C-alpha positions in Angstrom: 86.4 97.0 75.9 84.8 98.8 78.8 84.3 97.3 82.3 82.7 98.3 85.5 84.4 99.0 88.8 82.5 99.7 92.0 82.7 100.9 95.6 82.8 104.4 97.0 86.5 104.6 97.7 87.4 102.9 94.4 85.3 105.4 92.4 86.6 108.3 94.3 90.2 107.2 93.8 89.5 106.9 90.1 88.1 110.4 89.8 91.0 111.9 91.8 93.6 110.0 89.8 92.4 111.4 86.5 91.8 108.0 85.0 89.4 108.1 82.0 86.0 107.4 83.4 83.4 106.9 80.7 80.3 107.0 82.9 79.3 107.1 86.5 76.3 105.4 88.0 75.1 106.6 91.4 72.3 105.2 93.5 69.3 107.6 93.7 68.4 109.3 97.0 71.8 110.6 97.9 72.0 114.3 99.0 74.9 116.7 98.4 77.0 113.9 97.0 80.6 115.0 96.7 81.5 112.2 94.2 78.7 113.3 91.9 79.8 116.9 92.2 83.4 115.9 91.4 82.3 113.9 88.4 80.2 116.7 87.0 83.1 119.1 87.4 85.2 116.7 85.3 82.4 116.6 82.6 81.8 112.9 83.2 78.4 111.5 82.3 76.4 110.7 85.5 73.3 108.6 85.7 71.2 108.5 88.8 69.4 105.2 89.1 67.7 102.9 91.6 69.7 100.3 93.5 68.1 97.5 91.5 69.7 98.8 88.3 73.1 99.0 89.9 72.7 95.4 91.2 72.3 94.2 87.7 75.5 95.9 86.5 77.9 94.2 89.0 78.0 91.3 91.3 79.3 92.8 94.6 78.8 95.5 97.2 78.8 98.6 95.0 77.8 100.9 97.9 75.8 102.9 95.4 78.7 103.8 93.1 79.7 102.2 89.8 82.1 103.6 87.2 82.4 102.5 83.6 86.1 102.6 82.5 88.3 101.1 79.8 89.9 97.8 80.8 92.9 98.1 83.1 96.1 98.3 81.2 98.6 95.5 81.3 102.3 96.2 80.8 105.0 94.1 79.2 107.8 92.9 81.5 110.3 95.0 79.6 108.1 98.1 80.2 108.0 97.5 83.9 111.7 96.9 84.2 112.7 99.9 82.1 110.5 102.2 84.2 112.3 101.4 87.4 114.1 104.6 88.5 117.8 104.8 88.3 119.4 104.0 91.6 116.3 102.3 93.1 116.7 98.7 94.3 114.2 96.8 92.1 111.4 94.8 93.6 108.9 92.7 91.6 106.3 90.2 92.8 105.5 87.1 90.7 102.3 85.3 91.4 102.2 81.6 90.4 98.6 80.6 89.4 96.9 82.9 91.9 93.1 82.5 91.5 91.4 84.6 94.1 90.8 88.2 93.1 90.7 89.3 96.8 94.2 88.0 97.2 95.4 89.8 94.1 93.8 93.0 95.2 95.3 92.8 98.6 98.8 92.0 97.2 98.5 95.1 94.9 97.6 97.2 97.9 100.7 96.0 99.9 102.9 96.3 96.8 101.9 100.0 96.5 102.6 100.5 100.2 106.2 99.1 100.0 107.0 100.7 96.7 107.2 97.6 94.6 107.8 98.2 90.9 105.4 95.7 89.5 103.4 92.5 89.8 103.7 89.6 87.3 100.8 87.2 86.6 100.3 84.5 84.0 97.8 85.2 81.1 96.0 81.9 81.3 96.5 80.6 84.8 95.8 83.5 87.1 93.0 85.8 88.0 92.9 88.9 85.7 92.4 92.6 86.7 88.7 93.0 87.3 86.3 94.9 89.4 86.8 92.8 92.5 90.6 93.2 92.3 90.1 97.0 91.9 87.8 97.3 94.9 90.0 95.2 97.2 93.1 97.1 96.1 91.6 100.4 97.2 93.1 102.3 94.3 96.5 100.5 94.2 95.5 98.9 90.9 96.1 102.4 89.4 99.5 102.7 91.0 101.2 99.3 90.6 102.1 98.1 87.1 100.9 94.5 86.2 102.4 92.3 83.5 100.6 89.2 82.2 103.2 86.8 80.8 102.7 83.7 78.7 105.1 81.6 80.8 106.1 82.5 84.3 109.2 80.2 84.5 110.6 81.7 81.3 110.0 85.2 82.6 111.9 84.4 85.8 114.8 83.2 83.7 114.7 86.4 81.7 114.8 88.5 84.8 117.7 86.5 86.2 119.7 87.4 83.1 119.0 91.0 84.0 120.7 90.4 87.4 117.5 89.8 89.5 117.5 87.3 92.3 114.4 85.2 92.5 113.2 84.3 96.0 110.3 81.9 96.4 108.1 81.3 99.5 107.7 77.6 100.3 106.7 75.8 103.5 109.3 73.1 103.0 112.2 75.6 102.7 115.0 75.4 105.2 115.7 79.2 105.4 113.6 81.4 107.7 112.4 84.5 105.8 113.9 86.6 108.5 117.4 85.3 108.0 117.7 86.6 104.4 119.1 90.0 103.3 116.9 91.3 100.5 119.0 94.3 99.5 119.4 93.3 95.9 117.3 93.4 92.7 114.6 91.0 93.7 111.6 89.0 92.4 109.5 87.6 95.2 107.4 84.6 94.1 104.2 83.7 95.8 102.5 80.4 95.0 98.8 79.7 94.5 96.3 79.5 97.3 96.1 75.7 97.5 99.0 74.3 95.5 101.9 76.7 96.2 104.6 77.0 93.5 104.8 74.7 90.5 107.9 72.5 90.2 109.5 74.5 87.3 108.8 77.8 89.0 110.3 76.5 92.3 113.4 75.2 90.4 114.0 78.7 88.9 114.2 80.3 92.3 117.6 81.2 93.6 116.4 81.0 97.2 113.5 79.5 99.0 112.3 81.0 102.3 109.6 79.8 104.7 107.4 81.6 107.2 107.6 79.7 110.5 104.3 78.6 112.1 103.7 77.5 115.6 100.7 75.3 114.7 100.4 72.6 112.1 98.8 74.6 109.3 99.8 73.8 105.7 100.3 77.5 104.7 99.2 81.1 105.2 96.8 82.9 102.9 98.7 84.1 99.8 98.1 87.8 100.4 99.0 87.5 104.1 102.2 85.6 103.3 103.1 88.2 100.6 102.4 91.1 103.0 104.7 89.6 105.7 107.6 89.0 103.4 107.2 92.3 101.5 107.5 94.2 104.8 110.5 92.2 105.8 112.1 93.2 102.4 111.1 96.8 103.1 112.7 96.6 106.6 115.8 95.0 105.2 116.2 97.8 102.7 115.1 100.7 104.9 115.9 99.9 108.5 114.8 102.2 111.3 117.7 104.4 112.5 
């Protein structure tokens, strides 16, 4: 099934990555458009149309560019794990019931920046890969493998049998995230925007860490929390010399 993705940087990234773009819609009135020229060089069908027509295709700020593509591919957990290069310290990110596509897009973007090997979501309880996720990820959706699993708790157990350590973020944890050494095969678990981690997911974590806060807030935004801890993991593994 085809879907639409939109935004100038997203469409440009798609064209440069070589992803199969079925058709490109560009708002009329643009002069010497480099994206149009690139698409036509790649023999991609281009339709020039008024803004009103683009507005009907997607619900978001398309910036005058919409690409029609096949649905984003989802990987199996085994495919992601087996693709990790030999000698690399594995890093996966598991998202427990994350609902906001902006958060998922931002997490994918950070995951690409720190070299994470994959992101795990649940099939029926999480946001899926869609146009908003693609736009916010700024191209990272094409770089980071995503697995949609039936049961996150069972998937964490399976990864633990493969010698992964599971570290969850939880405001009630005793351990400060800065006190932990992350130089091990790792799954970082980020809870949902409002509820955090579910009980079974929390119980399957080997360690729980917290992000200290000076003020009495319940929690940080999920993508912000993920970004902070992911860069702490990166720093733990690749310290500045």
